[in-house]
DRENDO-1510 file (C-alpha; in Angstrom, 1 decimal, always signed):
<recs>
REC; n; res; u; v; w
REC; 1; MET; -6.2; -9.8; -18.8 .
REC; 2; ASN; -4.4; -12.2; -21.0 .
REC; 3; ARG; -1.0; -13.6; -20.1 .
REC; 4; SER; +1.1; -11.5; -22.4 .
REC; 5; ASN; -0.6; -8.2; -21.3 .
REC; 6; ARG; +0.0; -9.2; -17.6 .
REC; 7; GLY; +3.7; -9.8; -18.4 .
REC; 8; ILE; +3.9; -6.3; -20.0 .
REC; 9; VAL; +2.3; -4.8; -17.0 .
REC; 10; LEU; +4.6; -6.5; -14.6 .
REC; 11; SER; +7.6; -5.5; -16.7 .
REC; 12; LEU; +6.6; -1.9; -16.6 .
REC; 13; ALA; +6.0; -2.2; -12.8 .
REC; 14; PHE; +9.6; -3.5; -12.4 .
REC; 15; LEU; +11.0; -0.7; -14.5 .
REC; 16; VAL; +9.1; +1.9; -12.4 .
REC; 17; ALA; +10.4; +0.3; -9.2 .
REC; 18; THR; +14.0; +0.1; -10.4 .
REC; 19; ILE; +14.0; +3.7; -11.6 .
REC; 20; SER; +12.5; +4.8; -8.3 .
REC; 21; PHE; +15.2; +3.0; -6.3 .
REC; 22; ALA; +18.0; +4.2; -8.4 .
REC; 23; LEU; +17.0; +7.8; -9.0 .
REC; 24; LEU; +14.9; +8.7; -6.0 .
REC; 25; GLY; +16.4; +6.5; -3.3 .
REC; 26; ILE; +13.0; +5.3; -2.4 .
REC; 27; GLY; +12.6; +4.3; +1.2 .
REC; 28; THR; +13.7; +6.2; +4.2 .
REC; 29; ASN; +16.1; +5.3; +6.9 .
REC; 30; THR; +14.6; +4.9; +10.3 .
REC; 31; GLN; +15.8; +8.3; +11.5 .
REC; 32; GLU; +13.7; +10.0; +8.7 .
REC; 33; LYS; +10.5; +8.1; +9.6 .
REC; 34; GLY; +9.5; +10.6; +12.2 .
REC; 35; ASN; +7.3; +8.5; +14.6 .
REC; 36; VAL; +8.8; +5.1; +13.7 .
REC; 37; VAL; +11.2; +3.8; +16.4 .
REC; 38; MET; +13.7; +1.1; +15.6 .
REC; 39; PRO; +13.3; -1.9; +18.0 .
REC; 40; LYS; +16.1; -2.5; +20.4 .
REC; 41; PRO; +17.7; -6.0; +20.4 .
REC; 42; ASN; +15.5; -8.5; +22.3 .
REC; 43; MET; +12.6; -6.1; +22.2 .
REC; 44; ASN; +9.3; -7.4; +20.8 .
REC; 45; PRO; +7.4; -4.3; +19.7 .
REC; 46; PRO; +3.8; -4.7; +18.6 .
REC; 47; ASP; +2.9; -5.1; +14.9 .
REC; 48; TYR; +0.9; -2.2; +13.5 .
REC; 49; ASP; -1.0; -1.0; +10.5 .
REC; 50; HIS; -1.5; +2.8; +9.9 .
REC; 51; PRO; -3.5; +4.5; +7.2 .
REC; 52; PRO; -2.0; +7.1; +4.9 .
REC; 53; LYS; -0.9; +10.3; +6.7 .
REC; 54; LYS; -1.8; +12.5; +3.7 .
REC; 55; ALA; -4.8; +12.4; +1.4 .
REC; 56; PHE; -4.4; +11.4; -2.2 .
REC; 57; ASP; -6.5; +11.4; -5.4 .
REC; 58; ARG; -6.6; +8.0; -7.2 .
REC; 59; SER; -6.3; +9.9; -10.5 .
REC; 60; ASP; -2.9; +11.3; -9.6 .
REC; 61; ASN; +0.1; +10.1; -11.6 .
REC; 62; PHE; +2.3; +9.6; -8.5 .
REC; 63; PHE; +2.0; +9.0; -4.8 .
REC; 64; THR; +4.4; +9.8; -2.0 .
REC; 65; PHE; +5.1; +7.4; +0.8 .
REC; 66; ASP; +3.0; +9.4; +3.3 .
REC; 67; GLN; +0.1; +8.8; +1.0 .
REC; 68; LEU; +0.5; +5.0; +1.4 .
REC; 69; ASP; -0.6; +2.7; +4.2 .
REC; 70; GLU; +2.3; +1.9; +6.6 .
REC; 71; ALA; +2.9; -1.3; +8.5 .
REC; 72; PHE; +5.4; -2.9; +10.8 .
REC; 73; ARG; +5.9; -6.7; +11.4 .
REC; 74; PHE; +8.2; -7.9; +14.1 .
REC; 75; PRO; +11.2; -8.5; +14.1 .
REC; 76; GLY; +12.0; -5.8; +11.5 .
REC; 77; GLU; +10.0; -5.3; +8.4 .
REC; 78; TYR; +8.6; -1.8; +7.8 .
REC; 79; THR; +6.4; -1.5; +4.7 .
REC; 80; HIS; +4.5; +1.0; +2.6 .
REC; 81; ARG; +1.6; -0.6; +0.8 .
REC; 82; LEU; -0.2; +0.5; -2.3 .
REC; 83; ASP; -3.4; -1.4; -2.8 .
REC; 84; GLY; -3.7; -0.8; -6.5 .
REC; 85; ALA; -7.5; -0.3; -6.8 .
REC; 86; LYS; -7.4; +2.5; -4.2 .
REC; 87; TYR; -4.8; +4.3; -6.3 .
REC; 88; GLY; -6.3; +3.8; -9.7 .
REC; 89; PHE; -4.3; +0.7; -10.9 .
REC; 90; GLU; -6.3; -1.9; -12.8 .
REC; 91; SER; -4.0; -4.9; -12.2 .
REC; 92; LEU; -1.1; -4.0; -9.9 .
REC; 93; SER; -0.4; -3.5; -6.3 .
REC; 94; PHE; +2.9; -2.9; -4.5 .
REC; 95; ILE; +4.6; -3.3; -1.2 .
REC; 96; ILE; +7.9; -1.4; -0.6 .
REC; 97; THR; +9.9; -2.7; +2.4 .
REC; 98; ASP; +12.6; -1.4; +4.7 .
REC; 99; THR; +13.7; -4.8; +6.0 .
REC; 100; GLN; +16.2; -4.9; +8.9 .
REC; 101; PRO; +18.7; -7.7; +9.4 .
REC; 102; ASN; +16.9; -10.9; +10.5 .
REC; 103; GLY; +13.6; -9.3; +9.5 .
REC; 104; GLY; +11.0; -10.5; +7.0 .
REC; 105; PRO; +7.3; -11.3; +6.6 .
REC; 106; ASN; +5.4; -14.2; +8.1 .
REC; 107; LEU; +5.0; -17.3; +6.0 .
REC; 108; HIS; +2.1; -16.5; +3.8 .
REC; 109; VAL; +0.4; -17.2; +0.4 .
REC; 110; HIS; -1.4; -15.1; -2.2 .
REC; 111; ASP; -4.0; -16.1; -4.9 .
REC; 112; PHE; -1.9; -14.1; -7.5 .
REC; 113; GLU; +1.7; -14.0; -8.6 .
REC; 114; GLU; +4.3; -11.8; -7.1 .
REC; 115; ALA; +7.7; -10.6; -7.9 .
REC; 116; HIS; +10.5; -9.0; -5.7 .
REC; 117; VAL; +13.1; -6.5; -6.9 .
REC; 118; LEU; +16.1; -5.9; -4.7 .
REC; 119; LEU; +19.0; -3.8; -5.9 .
REC; 120; GLU; +21.3; -4.3; -2.9 .
REC; 121; GLY; +21.3; -6.7; +0.0 .
REC; 122; THR; +21.1; -10.5; +0.6 .
REC; 123; ALA; +18.0; -12.4; +1.3 .
REC; 124; GLU; +17.2; -16.0; +2.1 .
REC; 125; TYR; +13.9; -17.2; +0.6 .
REC; 126; ARG; +11.5; -20.1; +1.1 .
REC; 127; ILE; +9.2; -20.5; -1.8 .
REC; 128; GLY; +7.2; -23.8; -1.5 .
REC; 129; ASP; +9.6; -26.5; -0.7 .
REC; 130; LYS; +12.7; -24.6; -2.0 .
REC; 131; THR; +15.0; -22.5; +0.2 .
REC; 132; PHE; +17.7; -20.4; -1.4 .
REC; 133; THR; +19.9; -17.3; -0.8 .
REC; 134; VAL; +20.2; -14.5; -3.3 .
REC; 135; LYS; +22.3; -11.4; -3.4 .
REC; 136; GLY; +21.1; -8.2; -5.1 .
REC; 137; PRO; +20.6; -7.0; -7.6 .
REC; 138; TYR; +17.9; -9.6; -8.4 .
REC; 139; VAL; +14.3; -10.3; -9.3 .
REC; 140; VAL; +12.5; -13.2; -7.6 .
REC; 141; LYS; +9.3; -14.7; -8.9 .
REC; 142; VAL; +6.7; -16.1; -6.5 .
REC; 143; PRO; +3.9; -18.2; -8.2 .
REC; 144; ALA; +0.3; -17.7; -7.2 .
REC; 145; GLY; -0.9; -20.1; -4.5 .
REC; 146; VAL; +2.6; -21.0; -3.3 .
REC; 147; PRO; +3.6; -20.4; +0.4 .
REC; 148; HIS; +6.6; -18.1; +0.7 .
REC; 149; THR; +8.6; -15.8; +2.9 .
REC; 150; PHE; +12.1; -14.3; +3.1 .
REC; 151; VAL; +14.5; -12.9; +5.6 .
REC; 152; ASN; +17.3; -10.3; +5.4 .
REC; 153; VAL; +20.4; -12.3; +6.1 .
REC; 154; GLY; +22.8; -9.4; +5.5 .
REC; 155; THR; +24.2; -7.0; +8.1 .
REC; 156; GLU; +22.5; -3.9; +6.8 .
REC; 157; PRO; +18.8; -3.0; +6.2 .
REC; 158; PHE; +17.6; -3.4; +2.6 .
REC; 159; LYS; +14.7; -1.9; +0.6 .
REC; 160; LEU; +12.7; -4.3; -1.5 .
REC; 161; VAL; +9.8; -3.7; -3.9 .
REC; 162; ALA; +7.2; -6.4; -4.2 .
REC; 163; ALA; +4.9; -6.1; -7.3 .
REC; 164; PHE; +1.6; -8.0; -7.3 .
REC; 165; ALA; -0.5; -9.0; -10.4 .
REC; 166; SER; -3.7; -7.9; -8.6 .
REC; 167; PRO; -5.5; -4.6; -8.0 .
REC; 168; HIS; -6.0; -5.7; -4.3 .
REC; 169; LEU; -3.4; -6.8; -1.7 .
REC; 170; ALA; -4.6; -9.9; +0.0 .
REC; 171; SER; -2.7; -12.7; +1.7 .
REC; 172; LYS; -3.3; -15.6; +4.0 .
REC; 173; ARG; -0.9; -15.9; +6.9 .
REC; 174; LEU; +0.3; -19.5; +7.4 .
REC; 175; GLY; +2.5; -19.0; +10.5 .
REC; 176; PRO; +5.7; -17.4; +11.7 .
REC; 177; ASN; +8.7; -16.9; +9.4 .
REC; 178; PRO; +10.7; -20.2; +9.7 .
REC; 179; LEU; +13.8; -18.5; +8.4 .
REC; 180; ILE; +14.1; -15.9; +11.2 .
REC; 181; LYS; +16.7; -16.8; +13.9 .
REC; 182; SER; +15.5; -16.5; +17.4 .
REC; 183; THR; +16.9; -13.4; +19.3 .
REC; 184; LYS; +16.2; -14.9; +22.7 .
REC; 185; LYS; +19.2; -15.5; +24.9 .
REC; 186; LYS; +19.7; -19.1; +26.1 .
</recs>
């Protein structure tokens, strides 16, 4: 796929994500998650990955969150993952997060570019050797091959859509998130 087509595809992905957030209120609060339990302060629940709860057909035009893989990463990032190829996308994948205050992913890297859309909330990012804080609404670009992470530095959970220019989700974990403040008492 040439560079201009990839840009068009990512633009359309952002449009879909933005409309989904605005009109459908994508994401659920933790009380609506059914079997997901919010960790208590100073609790270190195990990370998990769950397959979709409901079947889907890759030829469908839409997918509900119970048709997506679900994961949790301590200390507070719940995600729904759409590995594009499984769902009929040729060059896109998505992760939709429900990120709690002081939550975020491990430091990691992808072989493809990524972009984040956040309509409300505040996040601190580390992308390569740059660290910055941004308040929604925003779009953040993450170049391919650059180590990165973020943390919710606000006081309320936020929902973020990450779009990937790849039909497959793949990352290499590099270590813990250096931006997350320790919750251990001294």
